[in-house]
Steps between C-alpha positions, in 0.01 A plus 500: 500500500306408816564667836638172632751470217605858556549421868719199413719711277516780750611256770812420304595867484417563868739226614800705396438766765302309763804295603751701710869470400655185646168323553214521744662302778816702478298822523320375810808380684737786418406774745633807328225743575133564510471609136618161371259317735212711372598418141500130591157515657367687200659232274339219697168671481527548125601132442206378705255727319638397162483129592141545619397657169667219306346224713155653465547490122583127490134416443485690169328293235771569242768223518757748370429732792531208743837414350616861529388513862701189584801644321469825690473317832820311420670825400383660824645201683835562334506844653335431838470121552377503859249781439367325190468165679332667794248673275418173323464312830274768644289515183435125503412502870259791460333363185380161613256466215742585220467226237776241490632587148588849627642363825721270290632801303594686815667189643705453183617861522597437865696188396696704246586767757604238759722314254671820390550649850512202734822612667347841583189373681488530877349234724176687565428547129586136435271383778211711372547369147519138625180528699319666211616242241419209731153636563437562129623150413275316745202732520276257310524120503415470132779525247519841329827434328614843374427679826637234733804437283579872504481502882716186516761663276520798738569261791768319298663833410510615864614151606825537313615723789246462779459123485445465875210745509340353186528145636357609833193632319466198272544242775222667695278391212665161459384319812496123570175320430355775278534508122662834422405743231626397153717810470658455841652176371579661164680788673705263715606320179594825326694624804709184503610581145559874544683479835662158537729580790223679689231238445671160544542537880117522523438193286518230768217664695307579179526138386398359837188719489430426133521120502172438688332747267581289192261228602229758566536661157214355298482752216745482211564874521643472851689185412664676206618790716634261765695319224639832379604589855673164552678539168632847586582405860708209370674713237582768757634244746725348232629843405562584866691175556704560183611839633558434869817708495282808440201392711411675830473160674760254365384227738186426296506141371301304244394250767296769674249495212515133395220361717251777422578492128452124489164530675396759243637282218289207616181703467593663171613185324255246631185709538521810280699383195227252390253792479299549183574873512789567261599825672539321833702217348743749349526692829577174679768393254660846509527469879630142500814595309663731757341308791684183391831665590385547859365149552705267723731287279344172607149631441590630154653165403189329632268726300684506166345177361158666531603866458676471164221306323245730660668808355563336160131411476418872492661531155195321358252711694630849418565671167728759664762292674770752594410483872511122494845501338634762739381307804633173356841658457502612863394154621775337291758739645382417851518127425855530364604707803399220738661233280170330419514145367136511399591743223691229314189280495284783367757622244359338184149629569638846577712517186214390276257754648751784487606416146136511388473848650817630335379376160188718511533765224599837647313798365668835546161650589452262792720597796342230717616227261845655476526525878389140530784398268747683722371321811505162324860559393580586860365156595728341242793685653425346839479152348814554292696590812389192694466240220692611190533147358129424527412837352722460192393138452140624487568814299745423221307218328213745451716701260415231246125547545280538194308783666654841448379648831656208687836568334476873570396448864781251557757740357367778723547282807847397384601863452365590842679226691828578320476844658340419834665167583842569351696308765287188468517512118879544488581130462205453265632737230612232249172314545292814445707606198458163332123511558478818291577321172135449408378850599770648277328336201150624588346737244219639718561866579374472858743216560780690330448797728502275807820331378670838460403589857642169627826565314517847653469347848768247407733778392470669838579179688793352310321236293630627167859446611427126506528263200190559291476866596604614153184344355296730726689807379452396139127461567477857627681626192265298277201670659667840459526417130125446460345742250286768667130447446344752262155426641406340832482123477153351528445346841499125540201287603525608863537865398838552658770440239757775471628653176850393403605861542431476873734200520762695309459807719545312825796311352672822393450645850625179661817484288588862577422477872696179540792654312503822698388408852612142567875523559552125506366477143771724356750220439220271372369746242838639394608420238235229443236749376730591211421161346145616423592815308579345162245216446206634299239328716590736785470817291195620693702484823787718377406817686457343847811286440707803408376700799578219741842440346586870515423502872697180564800622300509837675475324835799283419699794373432692822613196698833513320460173311771404253546737206341256258156432636445194283745214457374341179756220518336375821153464348465405135124563507546871554466719188826637366576874494423491127163332556405752769602796285311369198183418691479819703576718200249324273208527742584865569396581144137467614554685828152551645383143446474278807476772767797694363750229417723740304596707803527189719731327249725802461532539878601135528758545222636796693554307824647203310755712313799328661364161398431612144849647453738660752548816290131597474434646845595868449341526155174328595477716811448789257313348207241280672356782720449703180300214348295464818433874506374479142253230599390696806430799280265305274209260508416210276294736284754782471820296455639497146591137435750595228674755722511256795652220292759741363597594854533134599712427192724795582530363854599159358752649259647711777525190720680308224740787453585506872554122512704504177568128528442300181464168682238644736314669214497181291363305795226759542407474130485121531264525800281751319462263206421213739223700668334612174261201479384575854321807371285324241159650559651822640571693177598829659761347731631271227530784253700698754721201580587476130615861519706420811666212311584737216652751743699228681633349177586849385724537808670161444841499335486135392376487140466124522259531795303773325457289184408191701234676707348669193484167322324341798247782507422460129460125537275508808284809447121456497443671167121464512480767771518860384653624826775242476586599143522860611710407803742292294543785253567749783760261641685483166476875458646578845774240455590652160601825667825326601503192275354599161708260291436203729130576520457522123716193446290297742178610332639403160620165631155428631341594166735252331448233766308177448255607767398811308499333158285219633243744634455674161570206266300402193324207662393692807348787312194292414422448866308792645642461847862471384454796268370707787787395722754578227364849451520568873867399494563728203312783672728470801817497286390803302427681825844405629660665199291811552595531867866432423497782245318733738729447801847428361750785448382699196833503314533123537143449378569689176764247402267209565168647388480365143716192517375355829193674636267585209612202288428253780171667587387457141616140491308420817188666364496350151416133462572323174362162400669351190635843422159670519447775757209427733324802653445478875152522646615566856438865595733459798791415267420802283486722805835371626663573166348849484604573858855373445543690174380810679747449788792423269437788259452739791831385647675571167335843474607597851864407433743785444587341164143421407467785250785355289392136532404340165226244559465279193201307648299815554269463198444133574396572859280795406327276247449238769348758735269617220383141451412479866313829489301398189413163655331660800117518501400817313212588729628430851796517733556179693879478535783756525667354186427795268597750769836331565560438131462873435736575789755263345459675166543837671848395614585316177420789266757719673779254411693499174436433216183700431193308393411492130226738401243233425566312827469822695170577330377145570605531865311827542192361330504173696537669836242771435247251368562257787437761767257754360261230377457375856227668697576563870306297755200679659617692802484311828440155354858375502776710659770269362375534141479877531857515632624272219329718240659817637843334517466379140404849383806635679721237332363605160571864577856417608561301179374776276706756693810285457436466124457875465824557693673261257374704203196299397489437127246697294309183424480411867397856589231496231360173632485641851330823391249320279414238763466749782302737281255229401457399864408848626122558490368798309 
């Protein structure tokens, strides 16, 4: 560490004891004894010495040291502002030849101290600082920007309190007939911004002195600074006049400045604006904007025919046009304020030029372009307020443009004027709404986003309460339903197209904000948003819809709205309580999809409990929070789908028990069946809805309704889809818990029906497609029998096992053509039979009377399972057929009567050969195959264990010992 750096650090520590308690000035002025005065003098001496050391170190070559010195000077100023300022002032006076970069550093430190302690400075210190800064600023005629700007900033800082003294010094260097120093003018401009009330009273004399100088200014640099001064003088005057009630001199009038400002305007517009120097042109146009407000009304009206085209011409000369647009907006405001008629003549040219500007693509990385857009939109606001008809007549036809940027820009203007010219647009609402028909059909994502923003503005200003407003709401919901983009969409030709996900995101935010923050939209959205819950095309919008509806419903409940929030009789398009329950329950089965639609759906069900059924409130107040807590405690990866669906089914069954109304339950089952086709392509939700239908039919007391619904399901099921076959079987199984006889009877009726016979008839069997379809139907029916056996009450199953369940399973599986049995080639059909036999035999075994049950079809089924096992490839495992067949045999062998000795021996041999001959897959190549192999080995072990427990015959035992012995390597 250098000595200088050590000094800087030490200065920070010294400050804590250099400053006497209560501050230096307090110590000086409180005469409480000689000891305190001596301490003060010693403190002053130490501060001065410390400041001297720091200031001497400012010329260190290390930039870090220079920065530390400046920081230490500022810290010293915090403790002793006047001492620090005095030391800096003295150092600069005594070191005339100190280079300007170091002088600038000291001046910047002084500015910081002044700004932080302006109220503590006395007049003498202020005067010394003013004289120093003025001298530093004007010491050389040439421009040394950093140094002179630092000195100017010190003057501006002091001028916030001592404006009179600063102006006295500046005016001494701002004399008539002599071009002043650049920074004298710059400082006057800055002072007018920093101290409006203090500076404006000086402006008349400043302007009268400045005007003759304008003609003498030949260099662009001086002209630019004069333009900046005129701009700031005009802005300060306008601010002063706008706040006369707070001004020190409320008698100041706009007329006092009009003549001088017009004289300046004449020079700027006619002589300086045509300059080839771009910087000067921009400085001129920046000044003309605020100056136009101070021009005499007649003069402004006289100048507008030349002024407006002159400013518009700059759009073609400058790439960065924000200053042009800002000035144009100010000129337009001034013209409107004086009731200009010229503006009407220029309107078409103005609208065309402004529209071109607003259609320039906005890049997020370009703040100048974004700011230009804001200023252009401000211009449109001015024109919308004075000529709304002309504006809309120009604007709305452009929504049909073939150019995407034109459509986007037009929508941006429309959105802006809806907000900023609300009063003028009030009577135009129907016209504007009708003009949105074409944009609603646009498929471009940029346009879509702009449309959503327009609709948001409409929602805030009462447009959506008008006829046609519902189409706007539906559009927002449609965009909420867009699928999220997995990967960013490739940009369009102009490189600015947005991914569809961005459109969806802004639509979701808009729907929620409109629902929760725009009070007037409450009665528009409620209950209208309910109409979008059930249609499948709005599935992607379920979560935002549910969240908005929950908020709206709670709001109405808090307001004490009628007990039943929804009057379905008043609006036939609203979904019924049964449709809402079905939809929200079905989509909850896949709870984390769509930004957490499960939790959102359950919360909506909870707030709608009185509309679903008047008895559900207390029970759902307990059960739904438990479901939500379960979801909160898991993620998509950790949630057990089986466990979650079981919880939802228990919730449904509990709900049906509370309602206990057969008519209501039958209506719910009807709605569930109606919604089933909606979930084609969503196997998980459809499978769960089948289970819900089974649970609902199980709770119904009307046998006729149960039979009718089951028949409809069998006739309309999409048997080609594995998930649907499984779902249908689950439905029959759950229903059989309460309606075993009706379920079995309906299955048998279907097997005997023309529809089933036609699908498996003799003529169709020669058609590959029909054969495949027939076997899928049979697979589903066999599965139904298996699930019925597995779920129905065990004692009731025993009575039906042989006569209804196993007999019909066999009939469905076996196909006979002219009395000849035809073996199936469909592995799915085999698997369904194996699985159903396994479920049915397991159900019999688990019955309390299973040990005494005499199963006459046992040998037949075991033989069938052995056929399946033997038919499997001897050298590989590709399906779980042999595993499940062995599991079925495991349950069958425990039933009476015992297997014959030869059959038992054949079973042992077939199973051992089928499994032990298969080599396991190499480790790591296929995890599924490895798992299947281990499961199959476990099934074999379970079968052999069951046979041994049932007193395996000697022949069977011998086969097992011989086969295992021959398989063990020496």
